[in-house]
OpenMM code with the backbone's topology and positions (N, CA, C; nanometers):
from openmm import Vec3, app, unit

residues = "MET ALA GLN HIS ASN ALA ARG ASP CYS VAL PHE GLU ILE GLU SER GLU THR PRO ALA THR TRP LEU GLU ILE GLY ASP ILE ASN THR PHE SER LYS SER HIS GLU GLU GLU THR ALA ASP THR THR THR PHE ALA SER GLN GLY GLN ALA GLU SER GLN LYS MET GLN ILE GLY LYS GLU LEU GLU LEU GLU GLY ILE ARG ASN SER THR ASP PRO GLY GLN GLN ARG VAL GLU ALA ALA SER GLU LEU LEU GLY ASN ALA SER LEU ILE LYS ILE ARG PHE HIS TYR ASP GLY ASP THR GLU TRP ILE VAL TRP ASN ALA ARG VAL ASN LEU GLY ASP GLN GLY GLY GLY ASN ASN ASP LYS VAL SER TRP SER ALA THR PHE THR ARG SER GLY ALA GLU THR LYS GLU ALA ILE VAL VAL".split()
positions = [
    Vec3(9.5174, -3.0213, 9.3049),
    Vec3(9.4243, -2.9181, 9.3161),
    Vec3(9.4384, -2.8586, 9.4579),
    Vec3(9.4491, -2.7264, 9.4640),
    Vec3(9.4639, -2.6577, 9.5945),
    Vec3(9.3299, -2.6366, 9.6611),
    Vec3(9.3293, -2.6656, 9.7883),
    Vec3(9.2028, -2.6433, 9.8706),
    Vec3(9.2223, -2.5112, 9.9394),
    Vec3(9.0996, -2.4449, 9.9644),
    Vec3(9.1123, -2.3188, 10.0223),
    Vec3(9.0232, -2.3183, 10.1550),
    Vec3(9.0710, -2.2500, 10.2571),
    Vec3(8.9882, -2.2294, 10.3778),
    Vec3(8.9004, -2.1122, 10.3560),
    Vec3(8.7643, -2.1327, 10.3778),
    Vec3(8.6692, -2.0277, 10.3587),
    Vec3(8.7017, -1.9083, 10.4533),
    Vec3(8.7467, -1.9380, 10.5731),
    Vec3(8.7803, -1.8239, 10.6620),
    Vec3(8.8898, -1.7371, 10.6218),
    Vec3(8.9716, -1.7821, 10.5291),
    Vec3(9.0839, -1.7030, 10.4777),
    Vec3(9.0536, -1.6218, 10.3558),
    Vec3(8.9296, -1.6274, 10.3036),
    Vec3(8.8886, -1.5372, 10.1961),
    Vec3(8.8777, -1.3974, 10.2395),
    Vec3(8.9100, -1.3066, 10.1420),
    Vec3(8.9071, -1.1578, 10.1809),
    Vec3(8.8089, -1.0958, 10.0852),
    Vec3(8.7258, -1.0042, 10.1356),
    Vec3(8.6320, -0.9312, 10.0607),
    Vec3(8.6431, -0.7857, 10.0833),
    Vec3(8.6506, -0.7092, 9.9788),
    Vec3(8.6659, -0.5621, 9.9918),
    Vec3(8.5722, -0.4961, 9.8947),
    Vec3(8.5403, -0.3720, 9.9446),
    Vec3(8.4600, -0.2836, 9.8614),
    Vec3(8.5370, -0.1457, 9.8407),
    Vec3(8.5178, -0.0919, 9.7173),
    Vec3(8.5833, 0.0340, 9.6828),
    Vec3(8.5318, 0.1411, 9.7717),
    Vec3(8.6093, 0.2244, 9.8294),
    Vec3(8.5559, 0.3432, 9.9068),
    Vec3(8.5032, 0.4465, 9.8064),
    Vec3(8.4547, 0.5521, 9.8671),
    Vec3(8.4082, 0.6652, 9.7765),
    Vec3(8.5321, 0.7282, 9.7004),
    Vec3(8.6553, 0.7051, 9.7534),
    Vec3(8.7743, 0.7425, 9.6757),
    Vec3(8.8189, 0.6268, 9.5918),
    Vec3(8.8073, 0.6514, 9.4551),
    Vec3(8.8485, 0.5400, 9.3682),
    Vec3(8.9827, 0.4822, 9.3890),
    Vec3(8.9951, 0.3585, 9.3744),
    Vec3(9.1185, 0.2802, 9.3933),
    Vec3(9.1629, 0.2715, 9.5387),
    Vec3(9.0736, 0.3052, 9.6316),
    Vec3(9.0965, 0.2809, 9.7765),
    Vec3(8.9947, 0.1803, 9.8234),
    Vec3(9.0380, 0.0772, 9.8900),
    Vec3(8.9560, -0.0347, 9.9282),
    Vec3(8.9383, -0.0538, 10.0729),
    Vec3(8.8218, -0.1020, 10.1128),
    Vec3(8.7903, -0.1222, 10.2500),
    Vec3(8.7523, -0.2738, 10.2742),
    Vec3(8.8244, -0.3362, 10.3655),
    Vec3(8.7830, -0.4716, 10.3852),
    Vec3(8.6441, -0.4798, 10.4539),
    Vec3(8.5593, -0.5687, 10.4188),
    Vec3(8.4324, -0.5913, 10.4774),
    Vec3(8.4497, -0.6957, 10.5918),
    Vec3(8.4387, -0.6481, 10.7095),
    Vec3(8.4694, -0.7221, 10.8277),
    Vec3(8.3569, -0.7994, 10.8941),
    Vec3(8.3899, -0.8895, 10.9816),
    Vec3(8.2919, -0.9694, 11.0635),
    Vec3(8.2046, -1.0607, 10.9761),
    Vec3(8.2671, -1.1133, 10.8695),
    Vec3(8.1918, -1.2135, 10.7782),
    Vec3(8.2200, -1.3471, 10.8339),
    Vec3(8.1228, -1.4303, 10.8449),
    Vec3(8.1417, -1.5746, 10.8884),
    Vec3(8.0893, -1.6775, 10.7867),
    Vec3(8.0354, -1.6354, 10.6801),
    Vec3(8.0027, -1.7266, 10.5668),
    Vec3(7.9744, -1.6542, 10.4475),
    Vec3(8.0017, -1.7191, 10.3347),
    Vec3(7.9730, -1.6561, 10.2026),
    Vec3(7.9335, -1.7679, 10.1016),
    Vec3(7.8686, -1.7190, 9.9922),
    Vec3(7.8401, -1.8132, 9.8880),
    Vec3(7.8454, -1.7324, 9.7599),
    Vec3(7.8973, -1.7984, 9.6537),
    Vec3(7.8998, -1.7433, 9.5193),
    Vec3(7.8171, -1.8327, 9.4287),
    Vec3(7.7207, -1.7681, 9.3583),
    Vec3(7.6379, -1.8434, 9.2761),
    Vec3(7.6451, -1.8065, 9.1278),
    Vec3(7.6177, -1.8964, 9.0416),
    Vec3(7.6165, -1.8720, 8.8977),
    Vec3(7.4828, -1.9015, 8.8377),
    Vec3(7.4424, -1.8109, 8.7477),
    Vec3(7.3170, -1.8286, 8.6699),
    Vec3(7.3466, -1.8233, 8.5236),
    Vec3(7.2574, -1.8768, 8.4479),
    Vec3(7.2622, -1.8606, 8.3005),
    Vec3(7.1310, -1.8448, 8.2403),
    Vec3(7.1259, -1.7796, 8.1265),
    Vec3(7.0102, -1.7692, 8.0442),
    Vec3(7.0396, -1.8473, 7.9094),
    Vec3(6.9424, -1.9217, 7.8724),
    Vec3(6.9652, -1.9931, 7.7386),
    Vec3(6.8670, -1.9638, 7.6377),
    Vec3(6.9053, -1.9982, 7.5117),
    Vec3(6.8071, -1.9866, 7.4009),
    Vec3(6.7759, -2.1259, 7.3540),
    Vec3(6.6449, -2.1536, 7.3327),
    Vec3(6.6106, -2.2818, 7.2828),
    Vec3(6.6369, -2.2850, 7.1336),
    Vec3(6.7180, -2.3690, 7.0898),
    Vec3(6.7518, -2.3877, 6.9454),
    Vec3(6.7046, -2.5133, 6.8880),
    Vec3(6.6078, -2.5770, 6.9516),
    Vec3(6.5463, -2.7022, 6.9043),
    Vec3(6.4691, -2.6691, 6.7780),
    Vec3(6.4797, -2.7522, 6.6769),
    Vec3(6.3990, -2.7434, 6.5536),
    Vec3(6.3389, -2.8817, 6.5257),
    Vec3(6.2611, -2.8838, 6.4167),
    Vec3(6.2065, -3.0229, 6.3805),
    Vec3(6.3167, -3.1177, 6.3490),
    Vec3(6.4269, -3.0660, 6.2957),
    Vec3(6.5430, -3.1558, 6.2702),
    Vec3(6.6068, -3.2130, 6.3957),
    Vec3(6.5769, -3.1576, 6.5142),
    Vec3(6.6360, -3.2104, 6.6332),
    Vec3(6.5732, -3.3474, 6.6715),
    Vec3(6.4707, -3.3843, 6.6031),
    Vec3(6.4006, -3.5184, 6.6234),
    Vec3(6.3718, -3.5459, 6.7759),
    Vec3(6.3127, -3.4496, 6.8373),
    Vec3(6.2720, -3.4661, 6.9737),
    Vec3(6.3777, -3.4513, 7.0773),
    Vec3(6.4965, -3.4165, 7.0434),
    Vec3(6.6111, -3.4040, 7.1385),
    Vec3(6.6223, -3.2496, 7.1607),
    Vec3(6.6096, -3.2039, 7.2794),
    Vec3(6.6226, -3.0602, 7.3102),
    Vec3(6.7597, -3.0070, 7.2844),
    Vec3(6.7614, -2.8868, 7.2291),
    Vec3(6.8965, -2.8220, 7.1969),
    Vec3(6.8830, -2.6793, 7.2539),
    Vec3(6.9982, -2.6389, 7.2997),
    Vec3(6.9951, -2.4917, 7.3534),
    Vec3(7.1392, -2.4438, 7.3477),
    Vec3(7.1503, -2.3100, 7.3664),
    Vec3(7.2845, -2.2479, 7.3719),
    Vec3(7.2820, -2.1454, 7.4900),
    Vec3(7.3900, -2.1422, 7.5606),
    Vec3(7.4052, -2.0457, 7.6713),
    Vec3(7.4175, -1.9064, 7.6117),
    Vec3(7.3381, -1.8111, 7.6583),
    Vec3(7.3364, -1.6783, 7.5941),
    Vec3(7.3782, -1.5750, 7.6952),
    Vec3(7.3804, -1.5968, 7.8303),
    Vec3(7.4123, -1.4971, 7.9218),
    Vec3(7.4506, -1.5647, 8.0565),
    Vec3(7.5507, -1.5059, 8.1174),
    Vec3(7.6025, -1.5529, 8.2441),
    Vec3(7.5807, -1.4494, 8.3561),
    Vec3(7.5303, -1.4839, 8.4712),
    Vec3(7.5147, -1.3976, 8.5802),
    Vec3(7.5870, -1.4550, 8.7023),
    Vec3(7.6281, -1.3788, 8.7932),
    Vec3(7.6929, -1.4212, 8.9197),
    Vec3(7.6504, -1.3299, 9.0364),
    Vec3(7.6370, -1.3990, 9.1462),
    Vec3(7.6065, -1.3273, 9.2729),
    Vec3(7.6985, -1.3750, 9.3869),
    Vec3(7.7326, -1.2811, 9.4731),
    Vec3(7.8110, -1.3108, 9.5935),
    Vec3(7.7302, -1.2715, 9.7106),
    Vec3(7.7086, -1.3586, 9.8037),
    Vec3(7.6391, -1.3285, 9.9311),
    Vec3(7.7357, -1.3381, 10.0442),
    Vec3(7.7387, -1.2291, 10.1273),
    Vec3(7.8220, -1.2331, 10.2451),
    Vec3(7.7294, -1.2249, 10.3637),
    Vec3(7.7630, -1.3004, 10.4687),
    Vec3(7.6860, -1.3027, 10.5926),
    Vec3(7.7741, -1.2945, 10.7126),
    Vec3(7.7289, -1.2384, 10.8129),
    Vec3(7.8146, -1.2305, 10.9305),
    Vec3(7.7464, -1.1606, 11.0486),
    Vec3(7.8167, -1.0891, 11.1267),
    Vec3(7.7689, -1.0221, 11.2423),
    Vec3(7.7777, -0.8723, 11.2221),
    Vec3(7.6659, -0.7999, 11.2502),
    Vec3(7.6608, -0.6560, 11.2240),
    Vec3(7.7609, -0.5839, 11.3135),
    Vec3(7.8440, -0.4993, 11.2509),
    Vec3(7.9330, -0.4189, 11.3220),
    Vec3(7.9228, -0.2713, 11.2663),
    Vec3(7.8586, -0.1879, 11.3460),
    Vec3(7.8261, -0.0578, 11.3040),
    Vec3(7.9559, 0.0334, 11.2936),
    Vec3(8.0672, -0.0121, 11.3421),
    Vec3(8.1884, 0.0640, 11.3317),
    Vec3(8.2871, 0.0153, 11.2194),
    Vec3(8.2415, -0.1013, 11.1515),
    Vec3(8.3278, -0.1457, 11.0480),
    Vec3(8.3128, -0.0654, 10.9216),
    Vec3(8.4268, -0.0028, 10.8734),
    Vec3(8.4110, 0.0865, 10.7502),
    Vec3(8.3620, 0.0143, 10.6275),
    Vec3(8.3987, -0.1106, 10.6130),
    Vec3(8.3495, -0.1915, 10.5063),
    Vec3(8.1933, -0.2117, 10.5027),
    Vec3(8.1456, -0.2544, 10.6173),
    Vec3(8.0043, -0.2714, 10.6314),
    Vec3(7.9253, -0.1412, 10.6153),
    Vec3(7.9855, -0.0320, 10.6673),
    Vec3(7.9244, 0.1006, 10.6540),
    Vec3(7.9176, 0.1403, 10.5012),
    Vec3(8.0196, 0.1123, 10.4256),
    Vec3(8.0246, 0.1428, 10.2847),
    Vec3(7.9241, 0.0617, 10.2090),
    Vec3(7.9151, -0.0684, 10.2434),
    Vec3(7.8112, -0.1555, 10.1748),
    Vec3(7.6733, -0.1042, 10.2081),
    Vec3(7.6514, -0.0626, 10.3301),
    Vec3(7.5116, -0.0149, 10.3567),
    Vec3(7.4810, 0.1189, 10.2842),
    Vec3(7.5812, 0.2064, 10.2720),
    Vec3(7.5585, 0.3296, 10.1950),
    Vec3(7.5414, 0.2989, 10.0485),
    Vec3(7.6184, 0.2087, 9.9961),
    Vec3(7.6085, 0.1753, 9.8550),
    Vec3(7.4734, 0.1082, 9.8192),
    Vec3(7.4097, 0.0333, 9.9141),
    Vec3(7.2815, -0.0259, 9.8958),
    Vec3(7.1681, 0.0756, 9.8708),
    Vec3(7.1900, 0.1983, 9.9009),
    Vec3(7.0907, 0.3093, 9.8895),
    Vec3(7.1081, 0.3798, 9.7534),
    Vec3(7.2174, 0.3611, 9.6729),
    Vec3(7.2402, 0.4263, 9.5539),
    Vec3(7.1539, 0.3771, 9.4425),
    Vec3(7.1221, 0.4657, 9.3511),
    Vec3(7.0381, 0.4297, 9.2345),
    Vec3(7.0992, 0.4667, 9.1014),
    Vec3(7.0478, 0.4070, 8.9952),
    Vec3(7.0952, 0.4342, 8.8655),
    Vec3(7.2423, 0.3974, 8.8437),
    Vec3(7.3154, 0.4779, 8.7636),
    Vec3(7.4626, 0.4519, 8.7399),
    Vec3(7.5387, 0.4447, 8.8717),
    Vec3(7.4998, 0.5323, 8.9686),
    Vec3(7.5723, 0.5359, 9.1008),
    Vec3(7.5525, 0.4051, 9.1788),
    Vec3(7.4565, 0.3264, 9.1456),
    Vec3(7.4378, 0.1980, 9.2126),
    Vec3(7.5372, 0.0940, 9.1848),
    Vec3(7.6198, 0.1112, 9.0755),
    Vec3(7.7280, 0.0169, 9.0430),
    Vec3(7.8536, 0.0542, 9.1130),
    Vec3(7.8990, -0.0344, 9.1963),
    Vec3(8.0144, -0.0144, 9.2804),
    Vec3(8.1159, -0.1262, 9.2465),
    Vec3(8.2323, -0.1098, 9.2938),
    Vec3(8.3349, -0.2201, 9.2665),
    Vec3(8.3571, -0.2997, 9.4006),
    Vec3(8.3619, -0.4326, 9.3863),
    Vec3(8.4064, -0.5195, 9.4923),
    Vec3(8.5153, -0.6038, 9.4459),
    Vec3(8.5848, -0.6549, 9.5338),
    Vec3(8.6953, -0.7509, 9.4910),
    Vec3(8.7014, -0.8540, 9.6048),
    Vec3(8.7566, -0.9754, 9.5669),
    Vec3(8.7730, -1.0811, 9.6651),
    Vec3(8.8740, -1.1758, 9.6173),
    Vec3(8.9331, -1.2547, 9.7036),
    Vec3(9.0233, -1.3611, 9.6607),
    Vec3(9.0199, -1.4727, 9.7677),
    Vec3(9.0575, -1.5883, 9.7182),
    Vec3(9.0763, -1.7067, 9.8082),
    Vec3(9.2166, -1.7123, 9.8540),
    Vec3(9.2376, -1.7744, 9.9740),
    Vec3(9.3709, -1.7712, 10.0236),
    Vec3(9.4648, -1.8438, 9.9256),
    Vec3(9.5908, -1.7890, 9.9160),
    Vec3(9.6780, -1.8502, 9.8190),
    Vec3(9.6679, -1.7927, 9.6781),
    Vec3(9.5702, -1.7213, 9.6369),
    Vec3(9.5512, -1.6591, 9.5058),
    Vec3(9.6539, -1.5518, 9.4943),
    Vec3(9.6918, -1.5212, 9.3666),
    Vec3(9.7846, -1.4125, 9.3398),
    Vec3(9.7061, -1.2924, 9.2717),
    Vec3(9.5823, -1.3138, 9.2452),
    Vec3(9.5013, -1.2035, 9.1854),
    Vec3(9.3664, -1.1866, 9.2590),
    Vec3(9.3226, -1.0689, 9.2598),
    Vec3(9.1900, -1.0329, 9.3055),
    Vec3(9.0852, -1.0686, 9.1917),
    Vec3(8.9683, -1.1015, 9.2210),
    Vec3(8.8537, -1.1104, 9.1372),
    Vec3(8.7797, -0.9817, 9.1504),
    Vec3(8.7605, -0.8991, 9.0511),
    Vec3(8.6997, -0.7700, 9.0617),
    Vec3(8.5697, -0.7626, 8.9855),
    Vec3(8.4659, -0.7191, 9.0595),
    Vec3(8.3302, -0.7040, 8.9931),
    Vec3(8.2874, -0.5616, 9.0002),
    Vec3(8.2154, -0.5172, 8.8939),
    Vec3(8.1220, -0.4029, 8.9104),
    Vec3(7.9935, -0.4716, 8.9480),
    Vec3(7.9270, -0.4187, 9.0544),
    Vec3(7.8093, -0.4856, 9.1085),
    Vec3(7.7137, -0.3842, 9.1704),
    Vec3(7.5929, -0.4315, 9.1859),
    Vec3(7.4924, -0.3607, 9.2688),
    Vec3(7.4737, -0.4425, 9.3960),
    Vec3(7.4368, -0.3773, 9.5063),
    Vec3(7.4255, -0.4465, 9.6317),
    Vec3(7.2899, -0.4361, 9.6941),
    Vec3(7.2359, -0.5385, 9.7520),
    Vec3(7.1211, -0.5313, 9.8351),
    Vec3(7.1502, -0.5896, 9.9689),
    Vec3(7.1014, -0.5218, 10.0709),
    Vec3(7.1255, -0.5728, 10.2079),
    Vec3(7.0130, -0.6739, 10.2378),
    Vec3(7.0597, -0.7723, 10.3209),
    Vec3(6.9694, -0.8742, 10.3603),
    Vec3(6.9017, -0.8383, 10.4970),
    Vec3(6.8137, -0.9307, 10.5450),
    Vec3(6.7540, -0.9064, 10.6704),
    Vec3(6.8578, -0.9014, 10.7828),
    Vec3(6.8276, -0.8272, 10.8879),
    Vec3(6.9131, -0.8277, 11.0093),
    Vec3(6.8203, -0.8701, 11.1262),
    Vec3(6.8817, -0.9387, 11.2130),
    Vec3(6.8044, -0.9777, 11.3298),
    Vec3(6.8812, -1.0771, 11.4195),
    Vec3(6.8084, -1.1428, 11.5174),
    Vec3(6.8750, -1.2330, 11.6046),
    Vec3(6.7797, -1.2628, 11.7165),
    Vec3(6.8190, -1.3637, 11.8008),
    Vec3(6.7381, -1.4034, 11.9101),
    Vec3(6.8011, -1.3598, 12.0385),
    Vec3(6.7540, -1.4098, 12.1484),
    Vec3(6.7866, -1.3591, 12.2813),
    Vec3(6.9351, -1.3668, 12.3149),
    Vec3(7.0036, -1.4731, 12.2637),
    Vec3(7.1492, -1.4880, 12.2927),
    Vec3(7.2303, -1.4758, 12.1639),
    Vec3(7.1826, -1.4051, 12.0643),
    Vec3(7.2505, -1.3896, 11.9394),
    Vec3(7.3097, -1.2459, 11.9281),
    Vec3(7.4150, -1.2382, 11.8405),
    Vec3(7.4580, -1.1068, 11.7904),
    Vec3(7.3680, -1.0807, 11.6717),
    Vec3(7.3512, -0.9502, 11.6379),
    Vec3(7.2648, -0.9083, 11.5326),
    Vec3(7.3292, -0.9494, 11.3925),
    Vec3(7.2593, -1.0220, 11.3111),
    Vec3(7.3099, -1.0702, 11.1805),
    Vec3(7.3187, -0.9627, 11.0841),
    Vec3(7.4035, -0.9796, 10.9850),
    Vec3(7.4270, -0.8823, 10.8714),
    Vec3(7.4494, -0.9660, 10.7484),
    Vec3(7.3931, -0.9207, 10.6376),
    Vec3(7.4199, -0.9846, 10.5107),
    Vec3(7.3996, -0.8840, 10.3961),
    Vec3(7.4680, -0.9197, 10.2847),
    Vec3(7.4530, -0.8385, 10.1651),
    Vec3(7.4803, -0.9248, 10.0490),
    Vec3(7.4062, -0.9003, 9.9408),
    Vec3(7.4166, -0.9761, 9.8170),
    Vec3(7.4585, -0.8786, 9.7095),
    Vec3(7.5710, -0.9176, 9.6443),
    Vec3(7.6265, -0.8389, 9.5251),
    Vec3(7.5923, -0.9155, 9.3998),
    Vec3(7.5300, -0.8376, 9.3151),
    Vec3(7.5004, -0.8930, 9.1744),
    Vec3(7.5872, -0.8337, 9.0757),
    Vec3(7.6699, -0.9156, 9.0109),
    Vec3(7.7692, -0.8688, 8.9176),
    Vec3(7.7029, -0.8027, 8.7934),
    Vec3(7.7639, -0.6946, 8.7421),
    Vec3(7.7152, -0.6287, 8.6207),
    Vec3(7.8314, -0.6232, 8.5210),
    Vec3(7.8196, -0.7052, 8.4158),
    Vec3(7.9341, -0.7126, 8.3176),
    Vec3(8.0264, -0.8270, 8.3564),
    Vec3(8.1370, -0.8365, 8.2854),
    Vec3(8.2318, -0.9356, 8.3080),
    Vec3(8.3285, -0.9075, 8.4292),
    Vec3(8.3761, -1.0018, 8.4938),
    Vec3(8.4712, -0.9868, 8.6006),
    Vec3(8.6027, -0.9516, 8.5406),
    Vec3(8.6949, -0.8858, 8.6181),
    Vec3(8.8314, -0.8597, 8.5742),
    Vec3(8.9180, -0.9132, 8.6914),
    Vec3(9.0505, -0.9095, 8.6654),
    Vec3(9.1390, -0.9544, 8.7635),
    Vec3(9.2477, -0.8515, 8.7820),
    Vec3(9.3064, -0.8437, 8.9058),
    Vec3(9.4191, -0.7476, 8.9270),
    Vec3(9.5143, -0.8213, 9.0231),
    Vec3(9.6403, -0.7907, 9.0126),
    Vec3(9.7353, -0.8605, 9.1009),
    Vec3(9.7143, -0.8093, 9.2447),
    Vec3(9.7428, -0.9092, 9.3355),
    Vec3(9.7343, -0.8831, 9.4770),
    Vec3(9.8790, -0.8173, 9.5167),
    Vec3(9.8747, -0.6966, 9.5658),
    Vec3(9.9983, -0.6302, 9.6018),
    Vec3(10.0016, -0.6354, 9.7487),
    Vec3(10.1120, -0.6940, 9.8049),
    Vec3(10.1263, -0.7128, 9.9453),
    Vec3(10.2043, -0.5984, 10.0047),
] * unit.nanometer
topology = app.Topology()
chain = topology.addChain("A")
for resn in residues:
    res = topology.addResidue(resn, chain)
    for name in ("N", "CA", "C"):
        topology.addAtom(name, app.Element.getBySymbol(name[0]), res)
């Protein structure tokens, strides 16, 4: 099993020009979560044993780091967070170090809280919620 360094993961958002990507910079932590919705299929014949089936899968990716107002990737994320309706679905892609394919999502994005203390840099975060199934594309170097 290959192990991956979190710091070597790459996260990109599609620019306003399709098929042009911007790296989202100054990230220092991320988490990818999975959700599911189930249907209860328990009947009297189940004899008291719960039964269910997975009906829907959801995924989210949260990026956190230091706010950089000159980073084109962060700027695009902030602009995309203001979009509504069909326009709110943007493309993001990411990969772990050593992978040969990008993981590509259509997603909507919400910005997280920003702040900090006396000796801190201003924090920055964004949560991407996948819409539809993920796709893959080759990493071209």
